[in-house]
DSSP file (Angstrom, degrees, kcal/mol; ACC not computed):
  #  RESIDUE AA STRUCTURE BP1 BP2  ACC     N-H-->O    O-->H-N    N-H-->O    O-->H-N    TCO  KAPPA ALPHA  PHI   PSI    X-CA   Y-CA   Z-CA
    1    1 A M              0   0    0      0, 0.0     2,-0.4     0, 0.0    24,-0.2   0.000 360.0 360.0 360.0 143.8   25.9  -16.5  -16.1
    2    2 A K  E     -A   24   0A   0     22,-2.6    22,-2.7     2,-0.0     2,-0.4  -0.997 360.0-167.1-127.9 130.8   24.9  -19.9  -17.5
    3    3 A K  E     -A   23   0A   0     -2,-0.4     2,-0.4    20,-0.2    20,-0.2  -0.927   4.1-175.0-116.0 138.1   21.6  -21.6  -16.8
    4    4 A Q  E     -A   22   0A   0     18,-2.3    18,-3.1    -2,-0.4     2,-0.3  -0.986  14.5-146.5-133.6 122.6   20.7  -25.2  -17.6
    5    5 A V  E     -A   21   0A   0     -2,-0.4     2,-0.6    16,-0.2    16,-0.2  -0.668   7.0-156.9 -82.3 140.8   17.3  -26.6  -17.1
    6    6 A I  E     +A   20   0A   0     14,-3.1    14,-1.3    -2,-0.3    13,-0.6  -0.954  22.6 159.5-122.2 114.3   16.9  -30.2  -16.1
    7    7 A N        -     0   0    0     -2,-0.6    -2,-0.0    12,-0.2     6,-0.0  -0.866  17.4-175.8-134.2 101.3   13.6  -31.9  -16.9
    8    8 A P  S    S+     0   0    0      0, 0.0     2,-0.2     0, 0.0    -1,-0.1   0.604  77.1  33.9 -74.7  -8.1   13.7  -35.7  -17.0
    9    9 A W  S    S-     0   0    0      1,-0.1    10,-0.1     0, 0.0     3,-0.0  -0.767  70.3-136.2-129.7 178.5   10.0  -35.7  -18.1
   10   10 A K  S >  S+     0   0    0     -2,-0.2     3,-1.8     2,-0.1     4,-0.4   0.557  82.8  89.3-109.3 -15.4    7.7  -33.4  -20.3
   11   11 A W  T 3  S+     0   0    0      1,-0.3     3,-0.3     2,-0.2     4,-0.1   0.656  82.8  57.2 -63.0 -20.4    4.6  -33.4  -18.2
   12   12 A Q  T > >S+     0   0    0      1,-0.2     3,-1.2     2,-0.1     5,-1.0   0.585  85.7  82.6 -86.6 -13.3    5.7  -30.2  -16.2
   13   13 A D  G X 5S+     0   0    0     -3,-1.8     3,-0.6     1,-0.3    -1,-0.2   0.864  92.6  45.6 -67.8 -29.7    6.1  -28.1  -19.3
   14   14 A T  G 3 5S+     0   0    0     -4,-0.4    -1,-0.3    -3,-0.3    -2,-0.1   0.614 104.3  64.1 -76.7 -10.9    2.4  -27.3  -19.4
   15   15 A R  G < 5S-     0   0    0     -3,-1.2    -1,-0.2     2,-0.2    -2,-0.2   0.380 112.3-107.4-103.5   1.5    2.2  -26.5  -15.8
   16   16 A G  T < 5S+     0   0    0     -3,-0.6     2,-0.3    -4,-0.4    89,-0.2   0.828  82.9  78.4  79.7  40.3    4.7  -23.4  -15.8
   17   17 A Y      < -     0   0    0     -5,-1.0    -1,-0.2    87,-0.1     2,-0.2  -0.981  62.1-130.4-158.8 173.2    7.7  -24.8  -14.1
   18   18 A V        -     0   0    0     87,-2.3    89,-0.5    -2,-0.3   -11,-0.1  -0.746  23.6-124.9-116.2 166.2   10.9  -27.0  -14.4
   19   19 A Q  S    S-     0   0    0    -13,-0.6     2,-0.3     1,-0.3   -12,-0.2   0.885  88.5  -6.7 -77.1 -44.6   12.3  -29.8  -12.2
   20   20 A A  E     -A    6   0A   0    -14,-1.3   -14,-3.1    86,-0.1     2,-0.4  -0.996  54.1-155.6-154.6 149.9   15.6  -28.2  -11.7
   21   21 A V  E     -A    5   0A   0     -2,-0.3     2,-0.5   -16,-0.2   -16,-0.2  -0.995  10.0-160.4-126.7 131.1   17.7  -25.2  -12.7
   22   22 A E  E     -A    4   0A   0    -18,-3.1   -18,-2.3    -2,-0.4     2,-0.5  -0.903  11.0-168.3-108.0 138.2   21.6  -25.2  -12.5
   23   23 A V  E     -A    3   0A   0     -2,-0.5     2,-0.3   -20,-0.2   -20,-0.2  -0.985   5.9-179.0-128.7 136.2   23.2  -21.9  -12.6
   24   24 A K  E     +A    2   0A   0    -22,-2.7   -22,-2.6    -2,-0.5    -2,-0.0  -0.916  61.4  21.6-127.7 154.2   26.9  -21.2  -13.0
   25   25 A N  S    S-     0   0    0     -2,-0.3     2,-0.3   -24,-0.2    -1,-0.2   0.929  77.6-173.4  60.0  50.0   29.1  -18.1  -13.1
   26   26 A V        -     0   0    0     -3,-0.2    -1,-0.2     1,-0.2     3,-0.1  -0.587  21.4-164.9 -75.6 131.3   26.5  -16.1  -11.2
   27   27 A E  S    S-     0   0    0     -2,-0.3     2,-0.3     1,-0.3    -1,-0.2   0.888  73.3 -14.1 -76.4 -42.1   27.3  -12.4  -10.8
   28   28 A S        -     0   0    0     -3,-0.1   101,-2.0     2,-0.0     2,-0.4  -0.998  55.9-141.8-159.0 157.4   24.8  -11.9   -8.2
   29   29 A T  E     -B  128   0B   0     -2,-0.3     2,-0.5    99,-0.2    99,-0.2  -0.960  12.3-158.2-123.4 138.7   21.7  -13.6   -6.4
   30   30 A L  E     -B  127   0B   0     97,-3.4    97,-2.2    -2,-0.4     2,-0.7  -0.986   1.8-160.4-117.0 125.3   18.6  -11.6   -5.2
   31   31 A Y  E     -B  126   0B   0     -2,-0.5     2,-0.5    95,-0.2    95,-0.2  -0.919  14.8-160.1-104.6 111.2   16.5  -13.2   -2.5
   32   32 A V  E     -B  125   0B   0     93,-2.8    93,-0.8    -2,-0.7     3,-0.1  -0.788  12.9-128.6-102.3 134.1   13.0  -11.6   -2.6
   33   33 A S  E     -     0   0B   0     -2,-0.5    92,-0.2     1,-0.2     2,-0.1  -0.262  52.3 -64.8 -69.8 165.6   10.7  -11.7    0.3
   34   34 A G  E     -     0   0B   0     90,-0.1     2,-0.4    88,-0.1    90,-0.3  -0.282  54.0-148.2 -55.2 119.4    7.2  -12.9   -0.2
   35   35 A Q  E     +B  123   0B   0     88,-3.5    88,-2.5    -3,-0.1     2,-0.2  -0.783  25.8 166.3 -93.5 136.4    5.3  -10.4   -2.5
   36   36 A T        -     0   0    0     -2,-0.4     2,-1.5    86,-0.2    23,-0.2  -0.643  51.4 -73.7-129.3-170.9    1.6  -10.0   -1.9
   37   37 A A  S    S+     0   0    0     84,-0.4     8,-2.4    -2,-0.2     2,-0.4  -0.492  76.7 132.1 -94.5  63.3   -1.3   -7.8   -2.7
   38   38 A I  B     -E   44   0C   0     -2,-1.5     6,-0.2     6,-0.2    -2,-0.1  -0.983  51.0-134.6-109.5 126.4   -0.3   -4.9   -0.4
   39   39 A N    >   -     0   0    0      4,-2.1     3,-2.4    -2,-0.4    -3,-0.0  -0.196  30.6 -90.9 -81.5 174.2   -0.4   -1.5   -2.2
   40   40 A A  T 3  S+     0   0    0      1,-0.3    -1,-0.1     2,-0.1    -2,-0.0   0.744 127.5  55.5 -50.9 -29.2    2.2    1.2   -2.1
   41   41 A E  T 3  S-     0   0    0      2,-0.1    -1,-0.3     1,-0.0    -2,-0.0   0.520 120.7-107.5 -92.9  -3.5    0.6    2.8    0.9
   42   42 A G    <   +     0   0    0     -3,-2.4     2,-0.5     1,-0.3    -2,-0.1   0.595  68.8 146.8  93.4  14.5    0.8   -0.5    2.9
   43   43 A H        -     0   0    0      1,-0.0    -4,-2.1     0, 0.0     2,-0.3  -0.706  45.4-130.1 -87.1 134.1   -2.9   -1.3    2.7
   44   44 A V  B     -E   38   0C   0     -2,-0.5    -6,-0.2    -6,-0.2    -1,-0.0  -0.618  23.5-113.7 -84.0 133.0   -3.6   -5.0    2.5
   45   45 A S        -     0   0    0     -8,-2.4    73,-0.2    -2,-0.3    -1,-0.1  -0.210  22.5-172.5 -67.9 145.9   -6.0   -6.3   -0.2
   46   46 A T        +     0   0    0     73,-0.0    -1,-0.1    71,-0.0    73,-0.1   0.039  51.5 121.9-122.0  23.6   -9.4   -7.8    0.7
   47   47 A A        -     0   0    0      1,-0.2   -10,-0.1   -10,-0.2     2,-0.0  -0.171  69.5 -87.9 -78.4 175.4   -9.9   -8.8   -3.0
   48   48 A D     >  -     0   0    0      1,-0.1     4,-2.5     4,-0.0     5,-0.2  -0.255  47.6 -89.6 -81.0 174.6  -10.5  -12.2   -4.3
   49   49 A M  H  > S+     0   0    0      1,-0.2     4,-3.1     2,-0.2     5,-0.2   0.906 121.9  53.7 -45.5 -56.7   -7.8  -14.8   -5.3
   50   50 A K  H  > S+     0   0    0      1,-0.2     4,-1.8     2,-0.2    -1,-0.2   0.918 111.8  43.0 -53.4 -52.0   -7.5  -13.7   -8.9
   51   51 A T  H  > S+     0   0    0      1,-0.2     4,-2.6     2,-0.2    -1,-0.2   0.915 114.4  50.1 -64.7 -44.5   -6.9  -10.1   -8.1
   52   52 A Q  H  X S+     0   0    0     -4,-2.5     4,-2.3     1,-0.2    -1,-0.2   0.930 109.3  52.3 -58.6 -43.7   -4.5  -10.7   -5.3
   53   53 A L  H  X S+     0   0    0     -4,-3.1     4,-2.2     2,-0.2    -1,-0.2   0.910 112.6  44.7 -57.1 -42.9   -2.5  -13.1   -7.6
   54   54 A I  H  X S+     0   0    0     -4,-1.8     4,-2.5    -5,-0.2    -2,-0.2   0.933 114.6  48.6 -69.5 -44.1   -2.3  -10.4  -10.3
   55   55 A E  H  X S+     0   0    0     -4,-2.6     4,-2.0     2,-0.2    -1,-0.2   0.812 109.7  52.9 -67.4 -30.5   -1.4   -7.7   -7.7
   56   56 A S  H  X S+     0   0    0     -4,-2.3     4,-2.8    -5,-0.2    -1,-0.2   0.916 109.7  48.6 -66.5 -44.7    1.3  -10.1   -6.2
   57   57 A I  H  X S+     0   0    0     -4,-2.2     4,-2.7     1,-0.2    -2,-0.2   0.940 110.8  49.8 -60.1 -48.3    2.8  -10.5   -9.7
   58   58 A Q  H  X S+     0   0    0     -4,-2.5     4,-2.4     1,-0.2    -1,-0.2   0.929 112.0  48.1 -61.0 -46.2    2.8   -6.8  -10.3
   59   59 A N  H  X S+     0   0    0     -4,-2.0     4,-2.6     1,-0.2     5,-0.2   0.933 111.6  51.0 -56.7 -48.6    4.5   -6.2   -6.8
   60   60 A L  H  X S+     0   0    0     -4,-2.8     4,-2.5     1,-0.2    -1,-0.2   0.927 108.8  49.5 -56.2 -48.8    7.1   -8.9   -7.6
   61   61 A E  H  X S+     0   0    0     -4,-2.7     4,-2.7     1,-0.2     5,-0.3   0.932 108.9  54.2 -63.8 -43.8    8.0   -7.5  -10.9
   62   62 A Q  H  X S+     0   0    0     -4,-2.4     4,-2.6     2,-0.2    -2,-0.2   0.930 108.9  47.4 -49.7 -49.5    8.4   -4.0   -9.4
   63   63 A V  H  X S+     0   0    0     -4,-2.6     4,-1.2     1,-0.2    -1,-0.2   0.932 111.9  50.0 -61.3 -44.1   10.8   -5.3   -6.8
   64   64 A L  H  X>S+     0   0    0     -4,-2.5     5,-2.8    -5,-0.2     4,-0.7   0.923 112.0  48.3 -59.2 -45.2   12.8   -7.2   -9.5
   65   65 A R  H ><5S+     0   0    0     -4,-2.7     3,-1.0     1,-0.2    -2,-0.2   0.917 110.4  51.5 -65.7 -44.7   13.0   -4.0  -11.7
   66   66 A E  H 3<5S+     0   0    0     -4,-2.6    -1,-0.2    -5,-0.3    -2,-0.2   0.732 110.1  47.5 -67.8 -21.1   14.1   -1.9   -8.9
   67   67 A A  H 3<5S-     0   0    0     -4,-1.2    -1,-0.3    -3,-0.4    -2,-0.2   0.547 119.7-108.0 -93.1  -9.3   16.9   -4.2   -7.9
   68   68 A G  T <<5S+     0   0    0     -3,-1.0     2,-0.2    -4,-0.7    -3,-0.2   0.687  75.5 127.9  91.1  18.7   18.0   -4.5  -11.6
   69   69 A Y      < -     0   0    0     -5,-2.8     2,-0.4    -6,-0.2    -1,-0.3  -0.640  50.6-131.1-109.5 163.8   16.9   -8.1  -12.3
   70   70 A E    >   -     0   0    0     58,-0.3     3,-1.7    -2,-0.2    58,-0.2  -0.889  17.7-126.6-113.5 143.9   14.8   -9.6  -15.0
   71   71 A C  G >  S+     0   0    0     -2,-0.4     3,-2.1     1,-0.3    30,-0.1   0.850 110.1  65.2 -56.9 -33.1   11.9  -11.9  -14.6
   72   72 A Q  G 3  S+     0   0    0      1,-0.3    32,-0.5    31,-0.1    -1,-0.3   0.696  93.9  62.8 -63.5 -13.8   13.4  -14.3  -16.9
   73   73 A N  G <  S+     0   0    0     -3,-1.7    55,-2.2    30,-0.1     2,-0.4   0.215  71.4 118.4 -94.3   8.0   16.2  -14.7  -14.3
   74   74 A I  E <   +C  127   0B   0     -3,-2.1    30,-0.5    53,-0.2    53,-0.3  -0.679  32.9 171.2 -73.8 131.0   13.9  -16.1  -11.5
   75   75 A V  E     +     0   0B   0     51,-2.1    31,-2.9    -2,-0.4     2,-0.4   0.619  62.7  32.9-108.1 -26.3   15.2  -19.6  -10.8
   76   76 A R  E     -Cd 126 106B   0     50,-1.7    50,-1.8    29,-0.2     2,-0.4  -0.996  60.0-178.7-136.7 137.0   13.1  -20.5   -7.8
   77   77 A L  E     -Cd 125 107B   0     29,-1.3    31,-1.7    -2,-0.4     2,-0.5  -0.954   7.4-167.1-137.1 120.8    9.5  -19.6   -6.9
   78   78 A N  E     -Cd 124 108B   0     46,-2.6    46,-2.9    -2,-0.4     2,-0.6  -0.919  10.4-161.4-101.9 126.5    7.7  -20.6   -3.7
   79   79 A M  E     -Cd 123 109B   0     29,-3.1    31,-3.5    -2,-0.5     2,-0.4  -0.944   4.7-168.8-112.3 115.9    3.9  -19.9   -3.8
   80   80 A Y  E     +Cd 122 110B   0     42,-3.0    42,-2.1    -2,-0.6     2,-0.3  -0.831  13.4 172.1 -98.0 142.1    2.0  -19.8   -0.5
   81   81 A T  E     -Cd 121 111B   0     29,-2.2    31,-2.6    -2,-0.4     3,-0.2  -0.995  40.8-141.7-150.9 149.5   -1.6  -19.8   -0.6
   82   82 A T  S    S+     0   0    0     38,-1.9     2,-0.3    -2,-0.3    39,-0.1   0.618 102.1  28.9 -77.6 -16.1   -4.6  -20.1    1.9
   83   83 A S     >  -     0   0    0     37,-0.5     4,-2.8     1,-0.1    -1,-0.3  -0.790  56.6-176.2-149.6 102.9   -6.5  -22.2   -0.7
   84   84 A T  H  > S+     0   0    0     -2,-0.3     4,-2.8    -3,-0.2     5,-0.2   0.946  93.2  54.5 -63.5 -45.4   -4.7  -24.4   -3.3
   85   85 A K  H  > S+     0   0    0      1,-0.2     4,-0.7     2,-0.2    -1,-0.2   0.903 111.4  42.2 -51.4 -46.3   -8.1  -25.2   -4.7
   86   86 A E  H >4 S+     0   0    0      1,-0.2     3,-0.8     2,-0.2     4,-0.4   0.918 113.7  53.8 -65.6 -48.0   -9.1  -21.5   -5.2
   87   87 A L  H >< S+     0   0    0     -4,-2.8     3,-1.8     1,-0.3    -2,-0.2   0.888 103.0  55.7 -57.2 -39.3   -5.6  -20.7   -6.5
   88   88 A L  H >< S+     0   0    0     -4,-2.8     3,-0.7     1,-0.3     4,-0.3   0.768  95.7  66.6 -73.5 -18.4   -5.7  -23.4   -9.2
   89   89 A L  T << S+     0   0    0     -3,-0.8    -1,-0.3    -4,-0.7    -2,-0.2   0.696 114.5  30.8 -65.9 -15.4   -8.9  -21.9  -10.5
   90   90 A H  T X> S+     0   0    0     -3,-1.8     3,-1.9    -4,-0.4     4,-0.7   0.185  85.9 114.0-124.9  10.2   -6.8  -18.9  -11.5
   91   91 A F  H <>  +     0   0    0     -3,-0.7     4,-2.1     1,-0.3     5,-0.2   0.764  64.6  70.9 -63.3 -24.5   -3.5  -20.8  -12.2
   92   92 A D  H 3> S+     0   0    0     -4,-0.3     4,-2.4     2,-0.2    -1,-0.3   0.758  90.5  61.5 -62.1 -22.0   -3.6  -20.0  -15.8
   93   93 A I  H <> S+     0   0    0     -3,-1.9     4,-2.2     2,-0.2    -1,-0.2   0.982 109.5  42.7 -59.1 -57.9   -2.8  -16.3  -14.9
   94   94 A F  H  X S+     0   0    0     -4,-0.7     4,-2.5     1,-0.2    -2,-0.2   0.880 111.9  51.5 -56.0 -46.7    0.3  -17.6  -13.4
   95   95 A Q  H  X S+     0   0    0     -4,-2.1     4,-2.3     1,-0.2    -1,-0.2   0.877 110.6  49.0 -65.6 -41.5    1.2  -19.9  -16.2
   96   96 A K  H  X S+     0   0    0     -4,-2.4     4,-2.3     2,-0.2    -1,-0.2   0.879 109.5  51.5 -71.6 -31.2    0.7  -17.2  -18.9
   97   97 A W  H  X S+     0   0    0     -4,-2.2     4,-1.5     2,-0.2    -2,-0.2   0.954 110.4  49.8 -67.3 -45.7    2.9  -14.7  -16.9
   98   98 A V  H  <>S+     0   0    0     -4,-2.5     5,-2.5     1,-0.2    -2,-0.2   0.922 115.6  44.2 -52.4 -48.7    5.7  -17.4  -16.7
   99   99 A A  H ><5S+     0   0    0     -4,-2.3     3,-0.6     1,-0.2    -1,-0.2   0.829 110.4  52.0 -67.6 -35.6    5.5  -18.0  -20.3
  100  100 A S  H 3<5S+     0   0    0     -4,-2.3    -1,-0.2     1,-0.2    -2,-0.2   0.697 116.0  41.2 -76.9 -16.7    5.3  -14.4  -21.4
  101  101 A R  T 3<5S-     0   0    0     -4,-1.5    -1,-0.2    -5,-0.2    -2,-0.2   0.330 110.0-120.8-109.8  14.2    8.4  -13.5  -19.4
  102  102 A N  T < 5 +     0   0    0     -3,-0.6     2,-0.4     1,-0.2    -3,-0.2   0.857  48.7 172.4  60.0  36.4   10.3  -16.7  -20.4
  103  103 A I      < -     0   0    0     -5,-2.5     2,-0.5    -6,-0.2    -1,-0.2  -0.704  21.1-174.3 -86.5 129.0   10.8  -17.8  -16.9
  104  104 A K        +     0   0    0    -32,-0.5     2,-0.3   -30,-0.5   -87,-0.1  -0.828  30.8 150.8-115.4  83.7   12.2  -21.3  -16.2
  105  105 A Q        -     0   0    0     -2,-0.5   -87,-2.3   -89,-0.2   -29,-0.2  -0.820  50.5-111.8-123.5 157.1   12.0  -21.7  -12.5
  106  106 A T  E     -d   76   0B   0    -31,-2.9   -29,-1.3    -2,-0.3     2,-0.4  -0.442  40.8-156.0 -72.3 156.7   11.6  -24.4  -10.0
  107  107 A L  E     -d   77   0B   0    -89,-0.5     2,-0.4   -31,-0.2   -29,-0.2  -0.991  21.8-179.6-144.4 136.8    8.2  -24.1   -8.2
  108  108 A T  E     -d   78   0B   0    -31,-1.7   -29,-3.1    -2,-0.4     2,-0.6  -0.970  12.7-158.6-132.6 120.1    6.7  -25.2   -4.9
  109  109 A V  E     -d   79   0B   0     -2,-0.4     2,-0.5   -31,-0.2   -29,-0.2  -0.854  13.5-173.2-101.0 124.3    3.0  -24.5   -4.1
  110  110 A I  E     -d   80   0B   0    -31,-3.5   -29,-2.2    -2,-0.6     2,-0.4  -0.950  15.2-149.0-122.5 113.3    2.4  -24.6   -0.3
  111  111 A E  E     -d   81   0B   0     -2,-0.5     2,-0.3   -31,-0.2   -29,-0.2  -0.694  24.5-175.0 -85.1 133.6   -1.1  -24.3    1.2
  112  112 A V        -     0   0    0    -31,-2.6     3,-0.1    -2,-0.4   -28,-0.0  -0.834  34.9-116.2-122.8 163.1   -0.9  -22.6    4.5
  113  113 A V  S    S-     0   0    0     -2,-0.3     2,-0.3     1,-0.2    -1,-0.1   0.857  89.9 -17.2 -68.4 -35.4   -3.5  -21.9    7.2
  114  114 A S        -     0   0    0    -33,-0.1    -1,-0.2    -3,-0.0     2,-0.2  -0.986  54.9-153.3-162.9 159.0   -3.3  -18.2    6.9
  115  115 A L        -     0   0    0      4,-0.5     2,-0.1    -2,-0.3     4,-0.0  -0.590  60.1 -43.3-118.5-172.2   -1.2  -15.4    5.6
  116  116 A F  S >  S-     0   0    0     -2,-0.2     3,-2.1     2,-0.1    -1,-0.1  -0.312 101.1 -48.8 -59.3 124.3   -0.9  -11.8    6.8
  117  117 A E  T 3  S-     0   0    0      1,-0.3    -2,-0.3    -2,-0.1   -71,-0.0  -0.238 125.7 -12.7  48.2-118.5   -4.4  -10.3    7.6
  118  118 A T  T 3  S+     0   0    0    -73,-0.2    -1,-0.3    -4,-0.1     2,-0.2   0.056  97.2 135.9-104.5  26.1   -6.7  -11.0    4.6
  119  119 A L    <   -     0   0    0     -3,-2.1    -4,-0.5     1,-0.1     3,-0.1  -0.470  31.2-175.8 -78.0 148.3   -4.1  -12.2    2.1
  120  120 A K        +     0   0    0      1,-0.3   -38,-1.9    -2,-0.2   -37,-0.5   0.593  65.0  24.0-116.7 -23.6   -4.7  -15.2    0.0
  121  121 A V  E     - C   0  81B   0    -40,-0.2   -84,-0.4   -39,-0.1     2,-0.4  -0.999  52.7-173.0-154.0 143.2   -1.4  -15.7   -1.9
  122  122 A E  E     - C   0  80B   0    -42,-2.1   -42,-3.0    -2,-0.3     2,-0.5  -0.998  11.6-152.3-145.5 138.7    2.3  -14.8   -1.6
  123  123 A L  E     -BC  35  79B   0    -88,-2.5   -88,-3.5    -2,-0.4     2,-0.4  -0.955  11.1-174.4-118.3 119.3    5.1  -15.3   -4.1
  124  124 A E  E     + C   0  78B   0    -46,-2.9   -46,-2.6    -2,-0.5     2,-0.3  -0.949  14.8 178.5-113.8 130.0    8.6  -15.7   -2.9
  125  125 A V  E     -BC  32  77B   0    -93,-0.8   -93,-2.8    -2,-0.4     2,-0.4  -0.899  29.2-152.2-134.7 159.5   11.5  -15.9   -5.4
  126  126 A T  E     -BC  31  76B   0    -50,-1.8   -51,-2.1    -2,-0.3   -50,-1.7  -0.985  24.7-178.6-117.3 135.0   15.3  -16.2   -6.0
  127  127 A A  E     -BC  30  74B   0    -97,-2.2   -97,-3.4    -2,-0.4     2,-0.3  -0.938   5.6-162.9-130.6 157.1   16.7  -14.6   -9.1
  128  128 A V  E      B   29   0B   0    -55,-2.2   -58,-0.3    -2,-0.3   -99,-0.2  -0.889 360.0 360.0-135.6 157.3   20.2  -14.5  -10.4
  129  129 A K              0   0    0   -101,-2.0  -100,-0.1    -2,-0.3    -1,-0.1   0.329 360.0 360.0-148.0 360.0   22.2  -12.5  -12.9
């Protein structure tokens, strides 16, 4: 597999994403459903945004591991949130995670009216290998 990042500008570099990713010679592609702060027993979190973001990242990593993929091969991430304002207060958690896993992905943040039950954030990705 060969990945090429396309960034016509530099400003996105500090925000934890890239403008485009071209992928060639892909062996396989994994489309991951939105991962949230739901535990292994299926209980939905009632925690704050920060905690739910951390738990969503952990669940996403678990799905990727079990599928045999690495975080660094995430090429697209859609982030759904019930409050962009609240999410941005904790966006450094996301940015540190992206940097620590060497992820170079496109990113779309979408504010929605609601998510399932008491959820505040959901992470949906596409990964390749």
